C-alpha positions as CSV (number, residue, x, y, z in Angstrom):
1,M,-13.0,12.6,3.6
2,A,-13.3,13.5,-0.1
3,I,-11.1,12.5,-2.9
4,E,-10.5,15.0,-5.6
5,G,-8.4,15.4,-8.7
6,R,-7.0,11.8,-8.5
7,K,-6.7,9.0,-11.0
8,L,-8.6,5.9,-9.7
9,L,-8.8,2.5,-11.0
10,I,-11.8,0.2,-10.2
11,I,-11.4,-3.5,-10.9
12,E,-14.8,-5.1,-10.3
13,D,-16.7,-7.7,-12.6
14,N,-20.1,-6.8,-11.0
15,I,-21.1,-4.2,-13.7
16,A,-23.8,-2.6,-11.5
17,Q,-21.5,-2.0,-8.6
18,Q,-18.6,-1.0,-11.0
19,R,-20.8,1.6,-12.7
20,A,-22.1,2.9,-9.3
21,L,-18.5,3.4,-7.9
22,A,-17.5,4.9,-11.3
23,V,-20.2,7.4,-11.2
24,Y,-19.6,8.2,-7.5
25,F,-15.9,8.8,-7.7
26,G,-16.1,10.1,-11.4
27,E,-17.7,13.4,-10.3
28,K,-14.3,14.8,-9.0
29,N,-11.8,12.2,-10.3
30,D,-10.5,10.6,-13.4
31,V,-11.8,7.0,-13.2
32,Y,-10.9,3.9,-15.2
33,T,-12.7,0.6,-14.9
34,A,-11.9,-3.0,-15.6
35,A,-14.1,-6.0,-15.3
36,T,-11.3,-8.6,-15.7
37,L,-7.9,-9.1,-14.1
38,A,-6.1,-8.8,-17.5
39,R,-7.7,-5.5,-18.2
40,G,-7.0,-4.3,-14.7
41,I,-3.2,-5.2,-15.0
42,D,-3.1,-3.3,-18.3
43,L,-4.8,-0.2,-17.0
44,A,-2.7,-0.2,-13.8
45,K,0.5,-0.2,-15.9
46,S,-0.6,2.3,-18.7
47,K,-2.6,4.8,-16.6
48,L,-0.5,4.9,-13.4
49,P,-3.6,5.5,-11.1
50,D,-3.1,7.1,-7.7
51,G,-5.2,4.4,-6.1
52,I,-7.0,1.1,-6.9
53,I,-10.2,-0.6,-5.7
54,L,-9.8,-4.2,-6.2
55,D,-12.3,-7.1,-6.2
56,L,-10.9,-10.6,-5.5
57,I,-13.1,-12.8,-7.4
58,L,-12.6,-12.0,-11.1
59,P,-13.6,-14.0,-14.3
60,D,-10.0,-14.6,-15.3
61,G,-8.2,-15.0,-11.9
62,S,-7.8,-13.9,-8.4
63,G,-7.4,-10.3,-7.8
64,M,-4.4,-11.1,-5.6
65,S,-2.4,-11.7,-8.7
66,L,-2.4,-7.9,-9.4
67,F,0.2,-7.5,-6.7
68,E,2.6,-10.0,-8.6
69,A,1.9,-8.5,-12.0
70,V,2.2,-4.8,-11.4
71,D,5.3,-3.2,-9.6
72,P,5.2,-0.7,-8.4
73,L,1.5,-0.4,-7.2
74,P,-0.3,2.6,-5.9
75,P,-2.3,2.1,-2.6
76,V,-4.7,-0.8,-3.2
77,V,-8.0,-1.2,-1.2
78,I,-9.5,-4.6,-1.5
79,L,-13.3,-4.6,-1.7
80,S,-14.5,-8.2,-1.5
81,D,-17.3,-10.5,-0.5
82,I,-15.0,-12.7,1.4
83,D,-14.8,-11.8,5.1
84,A,-12.5,-14.6,6.2
85,E,-9.4,-13.6,8.4
86,E,-7.1,-15.8,6.2
87,S,-8.3,-13.7,3.1
88,M,-7.7,-10.5,4.9
89,M,-4.2,-11.6,6.1
90,E,-3.2,-12.7,2.4
91,G,-4.4,-9.3,1.2
92,F,-2.4,-7.4,3.7
93,S,0.7,-9.6,3.3
94,S,0.5,-9.1,-0.5
95,G,0.6,-5.3,-0.1
96,A,-3.0,-4.1,0.1
97,V,-3.4,-1.0,2.4
98,D,-6.9,-1.8,3.4
99,Y,-9.6,-4.6,3.1
100,V,-13.2,-3.7,3.0
101,V,-15.9,-6.3,3.1
102,K,-19.1,-5.9,0.9
103,P,-21.6,-4.3,1.0
104,C,-20.0,-1.0,1.7
105,S,-21.4,2.5,0.7
106,P,-19.3,4.5,-1.8
107,K,-19.0,7.2,0.9
108,L,-17.4,4.8,3.4
109,L,-15.1,3.4,0.8
110,E,-14.1,6.9,-0.2
111,A,-13.2,7.6,3.4
112,R,-11.2,4.5,3.7
113,L,-9.2,5.1,0.4
114,A,-8.8,8.8,1.3
115,L,-6.6,7.7,4.3
116,R,-4.2,6.2,1.9
117,L,-3.8,8.9,-0.7
118,L,-1.3,11.4,0.5
119,P,-1.3,15.1,-0.6
120,V,1.1,15.3,-3.5
121,G,3.4,17.6,-1.6
122,K,3.9,15.0,1.0
123,A,4.4,12.0,-1.4
124,E,8.2,11.9,-1.3
125,I,10.5,11.7,1.6
126,S,14.4,11.6,1.6
127,V,16.4,10.8,4.6
128,R,20.3,10.4,4.4
129,G,20.2,9.4,0.7
130,L,17.2,7.0,0.8
131,T,14.1,8.3,-1.0
132,V,10.6,6.9,-1.0
133,N,7.8,8.3,-3.3
134,A,4.3,7.3,-2.4
135,T,2.9,8.4,-5.8
136,T,5.3,6.3,-8.0
137,R,5.8,3.7,-5.2
138,A,9.5,3.8,-5.8
139,C,12.4,3.5,-3.4
140,T,15.9,4.7,-4.3
141,F,19.3,5.1,-2.4
142,E,21.4,7.8,-4.0
143,G,19.6,7.2,-7.3
144,K,20.0,3.4,-7.1
145,P,16.7,1.6,-7.2
146,V,15.7,-0.6,-4.2
147,A,13.2,-3.4,-5.0
148,L,10.6,-3.6,-2.4
149,T,7.3,-5.4,-2.1
150,S,4.2,-3.4,-1.5
151,S,4.1,-4.3,2.2
152,E,7.8,-3.4,2.7
153,F,7.3,-0.2,0.9
154,N,4.2,0.7,3.1
155,I,6.2,-0.1,6.4
156,L,9.4,1.8,5.2
157,F,7.3,4.9,4.2
158,F,5.6,4.9,7.5
159,L,8.9,4.6,9.5
160,M,10.5,7.3,7.4
161,T,7.7,9.7,7.9
162,H,8.4,9.3,11.7
163,A,12.3,9.0,11.5
164,G,13.8,8.9,15.0
165,E,10.6,7.5,16.6
166,Y,10.3,4.0,18.0
167,F,7.2,1.8,17.3
168,L,6.3,-1.6,18.5
169,P,5.2,-4.2,15.8
170,N,1.6,-3.9,16.6
171,E,1.8,-0.1,16.6
172,I,3.4,-0.3,13.0
173,Y,0.6,-2.7,11.8
174,E,-2.2,-0.5,13.3
175,N,-0.7,2.7,11.7
176,V,0.0,1.1,8.3
177,W,-3.1,-1.0,7.8
178,K,-5.5,1.1,10.2
179,M,-6.8,-1.8,11.9
180,K,-6.0,-3.9,15.0
181,S,-3.0,-5.9,14.8
182,L,-3.7,-9.7,14.1
183,H,-0.3,-11.1,13.7
184,T,2.8,-9.1,14.8
185,T,5.0,-11.6,13.3
186,T,4.0,-10.3,9.9
187,I,5.7,-7.1,10.7
188,K,8.9,-8.7,12.1
189,R,9.1,-10.9,8.9
190,H,8.8,-7.8,6.5
191,I,11.2,-5.8,8.5
192,S,13.7,-8.6,8.5
193,T,13.7,-8.8,4.7
194,L,13.5,-5.0,4.5
195,R,16.7,-4.6,6.4
196,L,18.5,-7.2,4.2
197,K,17.4,-5.2,1.1
198,L,18.5,-1.9,2.4
199,A,21.8,-3.2,3.5
200,A,22.6,-4.8,0.1
201,V,21.9,-1.4,-1.6
202,C,23.1,1.0,1.1
203,G,26.0,-1.0,2.6
204,D,24.6,-0.2,6.0
205,G,22.6,-2.8,8.1
206,K,21.5,-0.1,10.6
207,M,19.0,1.9,8.6
208,I,16.4,0.6,10.9
209,H,17.2,0.3,14.6
210,T,15.7,-2.2,17.0
211,E,15.5,-1.5,20.8
212,F,14.1,-3.9,23.3
213,G,10.7,-2.7,24.7
214,R,10.6,0.3,22.3
215,G,10.3,-1.5,19.0
216,Y,11.7,-0.3,15.6
217,C,12.9,3.0,14.4
218,F,14.2,4.4,11.1
219,A,17.6,6.1,11.7
220,G,19.0,6.1,8.2
221,G,22.3,4.7,9.4
222,G,22.9,7.4,11.9
223,N,23.1,7.2,15.7
224,L,20.1,8.2,17.8
């Protein structure tokens, strides 16, 4: 799965690896690189990349801090030496769309990232006044912004692309993060806060329906 014509940001302090990835992705894309967290944050805000490859151990802090410093964020794939489950769960909870353990070939990394970069024409979805845009990572209701975390946005975008369909927590996890579900309570927690935020802006607490045995469904406040 090739990536072409996109803006990509690589935040990696291993210069040899950074350059190798920049050369590989730079053949068909605009690539920006950073060796520090501070520089990565600056580029993420100023260049508005379509996707980010993020190392966790950086000279001036943890790569996880990027999720708090930049809002909204494009799809972020963590590329790390740390293969502990706790680190993976922290990454997904923070909003990463994938977690790849080093060493990893550029070709495989491209395939993993390509799964997250939607075609431009499919980047925006609107259902009953609620709009989500995967390029800008923005969510609005009738023009009013809805402040979501990266994980909440990822879950909402998935449910809205399948409006009217029910998904169990583990199914949502596996579709959003493309890996076997480890903790379904993560999904339940995110959906709980997502519902509260949607209700506060939309004035309707039934944007996301729940049915025992079937799971969750985006209904946009309508009746199914």
